[in-house]
C-alpha positions in Angstrom: 0.0 0.0 0.0 1.4 3.4 -1.0 0.4 6.2 1.2 0.9 9.8 0.4 1.1 12.1 3.4 -0.4 15.5 3.4 0.4 17.8 6.3 -2.6 19.6 7.8 -1.3 22.6 9.8 -3.6 23.0 12.9 -1.8 26.1 13.9 -2.9 27.7 10.7 -6.5 26.4 11.0 -6.1 24.3 7.8 -8.5 21.8 9.5 -11.3 24.4 9.4 -11.1 25.1 5.6 -14.2 24.5 3.4 -12.4 21.9 1.4 -11.2 20.0 4.5 -14.5 20.0 6.3 -16.5 19.0 3.3 -14.3 16.6 1.5 -12.0 15.1 4.1 -13.1 15.3 7.7 -16.3 16.9 9.0 -15.0 16.7 12.5 -12.1 19.0 11.6 -9.5 16.7 13.1 -6.5 14.7 12.1 -5.7 12.1 11.1 -8.0 11.2 8.2 -7.4 8.8 5.3 -9.1 8.6 2.0 -8.4 7.2 -1.5 -10.4 6.5 -4.7 -13.0 3.9 -4.1 -13.4 4.5 -0.4 -17.1 5.4 0.2 -16.0 8.1 2.6 -12.8 9.2 4.3 -11.8 7.4 7.4 -11.7 9.8 10.3 -10.8 7.8 13.4 -7.3 6.4 14.2 -8.8 3.1 15.0 -10.5 2.7 11.6 -7.3 3.8 9.8 -5.3 1.3 11.9 -7.6 -1.6 11.1 -7.4 -0.7 7.3 -3.6 -0.8 7.4 -3.5 -4.0 9.3 -5.6 -5.6 6.5 -2.6 -5.0 4.3 0.1 -5.4 7.1 -1.2 -8.3 9.3 1.9 -8.0 11.6 0.3 -4.8 13.0 -2.4 -6.9 14.6 -1.2 -10.5 14.6 -4.0 -13.1 15.0 -2.4 -14.6 18.1 -2.8 -11.4 20.0 -5.7 -9.6 18.0 -8.2 -9.7 20.8 -5.7 -8.1 23.3 -4.6 -5.4 20.9 -8.1 -4.6 19.7 -9.5 -4.3 23.3 -6.5 -2.2 24.5 -6.7 0.1 21.4 -10.3 0.6 22.0 -9.7 1.4 25.7 -7.0 3.9 24.6 -9.1 5.8 22.1 -11.9 6.4 24.6 -9.5 8.7 26.5 -9.7 12.4 25.9 -6.0 13.3 25.6 -6.7 17.0 25.9 -7.8 16.3 29.5 -4.4 15.1 30.5 -2.1 17.6 28.4 -3.4 21.1 28.8 -3.7 23.6 31.5 -7.4 24.5 32.3 -8.3 28.1 31.2 -8.6 30.7 33.9 -12.3 31.2 33.0 -13.3 27.6 33.4 -17.0 28.5 33.1 -16.4 29.3 29.4 -14.8 25.9 28.8 -12.3 25.2 25.9 -13.2 27.7 23.2 -12.3 27.6 19.5 -11.7 31.3 18.6 -10.9 30.5 14.9 -14.1 28.5 14.5 -16.3 31.3 16.1 -14.6 33.8 13.8 -15.3 31.9 10.7 -19.0 31.4 11.8 -19.2 35.1 12.2 -18.3 35.9 8.6 -21.2 36.9 6.3 -19.6 36.1 3.0 -19.3 32.3 3.3 -21.4 29.7 1.5 -24.4 28.0 3.0 -22.8 24.6 2.7 -19.6 25.9 4.5 -21.6 27.5 7.3 -23.4 24.3 7.9 -20.1 22.4 8.0 -18.7 24.8 10.5 -21.9 24.5 12.6 -21.4 20.8 12.5 -17.8 21.2 13.6 -18.8 23.5 16.4 -21.4 20.9 17.6 -18.7 18.2 17.7 -16.4 20.6 19.5 -18.9 21.3 22.2 -19.7 17.6 22.7 -16.1 16.4 22.9 -13.7 19.3 23.7 -15.6 22.1 25.5 -15.7 20.5 28.8 -12.5 18.4 28.5 -10.5 20.4 31.1 -13.3 20.2 33.8 -12.2 18.4 36.9 -14.6 15.5 36.4 -13.3 15.1 32.8 -9.7 15.2 34.0 -10.3 12.6 36.7 -12.1 10.3 34.3 -9.2 10.5 31.9 -6.7 9.9 34.6 -8.6 6.6 35.6 -8.8 5.5 32.0 -5.1 6.2 31.4 -4.0 4.3 34.4 -6.3 1.4 33.5 -5.0 1.3 29.8 -1.3 1.5 30.8 -1.8 -1.2 33.6 -3.1 -3.5 30.8 -0.1 -2.6 28.6 2.3 -3.2 31.5 0.7 -6.6 32.0 1.2 -7.5 28.4 4.9 -6.3 28.5 5.6 -8.3 31.7 4.1 -11.5 30.1 5.3 -11.3 26.6 8.1 -8.7 26.4 9.5 -10.1 29.7 10.2 -6.5 30.7 13.3 -6.1 28.5 12.2 -6.7 24.8 12.0 -3.7 22.4 8.5 -4.7 21.7 5.4 -5.3 24.0 4.8 -8.7 22.7 8.4 -9.8 22.6 11.0 -9.8 19.7 9.5 -12.7 17.9 6.2 -10.9 17.4 7.8 -7.5 16.8 6.2 -4.1 16.4 2.5 -4.1 16.6 -0.2 -1.3 16.3 -0.4 -1.5 20.2 3.4 -0.5 20.4 2.8 2.4 18.0 -0.3 3.8 19.7 1.0 3.2 23.2 4.4 5.0 22.4 2.8 8.0 21.1 0.4 8.3 24.0 3.2 7.8 26.6 5.2 10.4 24.8 2.3 12.9 25.0 1.9 12.1 28.8 5.7 12.8 29.4 5.6 16.0 27.5 2.6 17.1 29.6 4.5 16.1 32.7 2.1 13.4 33.7 4.7 10.8 34.4 2.6 9.9 37.4 0.1 8.1 35.1 2.8 5.9 33.5 4.0 2.7 35.2 7.8 2.5 35.6 8.1 -0.6 33.3 6.1 1.1 30.5 8.1 4.5 31.0 11.4 2.6 30.7 10.1 0.7 27.6 8.9 4.0 25.9 12.2 5.7 26.8 14.3 3.3 25.0 12.2 3.6 21.9 12.1 7.3 22.1 15.9 7.5 21.9 16.0 5.3 18.9 16.6 6.3 15.3 13.1 5.3 14.2 11.3 7.6 16.7 13.7 10.5 15.9 13.2 10.1 12.2 9.5 10.2 12.5 9.3 13.1 14.9 12.3 15.0 13.9 13.2 15.4 17.4 9.9 17.4 18.1 7.6 16.8 21.0 4.0 15.8 20.9 2.8 19.2 22.0 3.4 22.2 19.9 4.0 24.4 22.9 6.6 21.9 24.3 8.4 21.9 21.0 8.4 25.7 20.8 9.9 25.8 24.3 12.6 23.3 23.4 13.5 25.2 20.2 13.7 28.5 22.3 16.3 26.8 24.7 18.2 25.6 21.6 18.1 29.1 20.1 19.6 30.5 23.4 22.4 27.7 23.3 23.5 28.8 19.9 23.9 32.4 21.0 20.6 33.9 20.0 22.3 36.0 17.3 19.6 35.7 14.8 16.0 37.0 15.4 14.1 34.4 17.3 11.2 34.1 14.8 13.4 34.0 11.8 15.6 31.3 13.3 12.7 29.2 14.4 11.0 29.3 10.8 14.4 28.3 9.3 15.0 25.5 11.7 11.5 24.2 11.5 11.6 24.0 7.7 14.9 22.3 7.8 13.4 19.6 10.1 10.3 19.2 7.9 7.9 21.1 10.0 5.6 23.4 8.0 4.8 26.7 9.8 
């Protein structure tokens, strides 16, 4: 299967364009996958994973398919924002989307685009608006601990606590490895180490220092704000002679990040 990757820059609201909402993902989120012959784009990570596994069975090997599917379903019920962002000072207002509100306020957009924006707003209100409430955060913490406890049990049984992969060297990398590593990396970036069992943290740490992870991420964090903070420290280390904004753009482009 040949996959062509297209970057959708959330910092520039490319996920809110008319073309993206109407033709790619009405939820205005990433990732999404589409190709000729597919009735409609796949807009959930789980659906995309299972499609890829149909072509690459080693992602969900039959011997561990039930365990992988169960744990992945558990993982994707967690609202990651609840674990990786600071609640706004005005909690009563919830997590707002100013860009979305500004687009809806425009009078010169098509009716179809306005309806798509309203649908996106409804989705945002259902899933994101209250994501930083105390109850939502506690719920996500419980879910995260339960999921990672399950991963830790898999690793203790099959990876014997030392293998590079959760199900051991013979099975190799699976979809569970990929999804868990990204989730743990985000928790660590958000300074939520308290949610990650030590064995899983050690396992993830080994992979995150490896060439494959560095190649995929370009050394960037999973949270934009964290990455910018690290880049600012690097800018200071090299002397800060060049203007910060110009230096950041140059470094980002050289590393493959589109600003």
